[in-house]
C-alpha positions as CSV (number, residue, x, y, z in Angstrom):
1,X,-13.2,-33.2,-25.3
2,X,-14.0,-30.2,-27.3
3,X,-15.9,-28.7,-24.4
4,X,-12.7,-28.9,-22.3
5,X,-10.9,-26.8,-24.8
6,X,-13.4,-23.9,-24.4
7,X,-13.7,-24.2,-20.6
8,X,-10.0,-23.9,-19.8
9,X,-8.9,-20.8,-18.0
10,X,-7.4,-18.5,-20.6
11,X,-5.3,-16.4,-18.1
12,X,-6.1,-13.2,-16.2
13,X,-9.2,-11.4,-17.2
14,X,-8.9,-7.9,-18.7
15,X,-11.1,-6.6,-15.9
16,X,-8.5,-7.4,-13.3
17,X,-6.3,-4.5,-12.4
18,X,-2.5,-5.2,-12.4
19,X,-1.1,-5.7,-9.0
20,X,0.7,-2.6,-7.7
21,X,3.2,-2.6,-4.9
22,X,2.1,-0.8,-1.7
23,X,5.0,1.6,-1.7
24,X,4.3,2.6,-5.3
25,X,0.6,3.1,-4.6
26,X,1.3,5.1,-1.5
27,X,3.9,7.4,-3.2
28,X,1.6,7.9,-6.2
29,X,-1.4,8.9,-4.0
30,X,0.3,10.8,-1.2
31,X,2.8,13.4,-2.0
32,X,5.8,14.1,0.2
33,X,4.1,17.2,1.6
34,X,1.4,15.0,3.1
35,X,4.0,12.7,4.6
36,X,6.0,15.6,6.0
37,X,3.3,18.0,7.2
38,X,0.4,15.7,8.1
39,X,2.3,12.7,9.4
40,X,5.2,14.8,10.7
41,X,7.9,12.6,9.1
42,X,11.4,13.8,8.4
43,X,12.5,13.3,4.7
44,X,15.0,10.6,5.8
45,X,12.2,8.7,7.7
46,X,9.8,8.4,4.7
47,X,11.5,5.4,3.1
48,X,11.7,3.5,6.4
49,X,8.1,4.4,7.2
50,X,6.9,3.0,3.9
51,X,8.8,-0.2,4.5
52,X,7.3,-0.4,8.0
53,X,3.9,-0.1,6.5
54,X,4.6,-2.6,3.7
55,X,5.5,-5.2,6.3
56,X,1.9,-5.2,7.5
57,X,-0.2,-7.8,5.6
58,X,-3.1,-5.2,5.5
59,X,-1.0,-3.1,3.1
60,X,-1.3,-5.7,0.3
61,X,-5.1,-5.4,0.6
62,X,-5.1,-1.7,0.5
63,X,-2.8,-1.6,-2.6
64,X,-5.0,-4.2,-4.3
65,X,-8.2,-2.2,-3.6
66,X,-6.5,1.1,-4.5
67,X,-8.8,3.1,-2.1
68,X,-7.2,6.4,-1.2
69,X,-9.2,6.9,1.9
70,X,-8.3,3.5,3.3
71,X,-4.7,4.3,2.4
72,X,-4.7,7.6,4.3
73,X,-6.4,6.0,7.3
74,X,-3.9,3.1,7.3
75,X,-0.9,5.5,7.0
76,X,-2.2,7.6,9.9
77,X,-2.7,4.4,12.0
78,X,0.8,3.1,11.1
79,X,2.4,6.5,11.8
80,X,1.3,6.3,15.4
81,X,2.8,2.8,15.7
82,X,6.0,4.0,13.9
83,X,6.4,7.0,16.2
84,X,5.9,4.8,19.3
85,X,8.5,2.3,18.0
86,X,10.9,5.2,17.4
87,X,10.5,6.6,20.9
88,X,10.8,3.2,22.5
89,X,14.3,2.8,21.2
């Protein structure tokens, strides 16, 4: 019985990074100049684009890993899909 007291999970480990939302992660690592100049997004499209990216399940993995190169690759890939979707309508 005493052994069970010591083996119980004591909650999240200190080594685990706190979960960050994709939108917050993307905005903290990519400034608006990157979104405007590199991805050619209009200022009014940025919020919609980030929501579009957040809808993809892969965005949760990228935010959890906090890898900037993966983020930029993902944003570039989603930008192509976002632009194709915008021109289709």
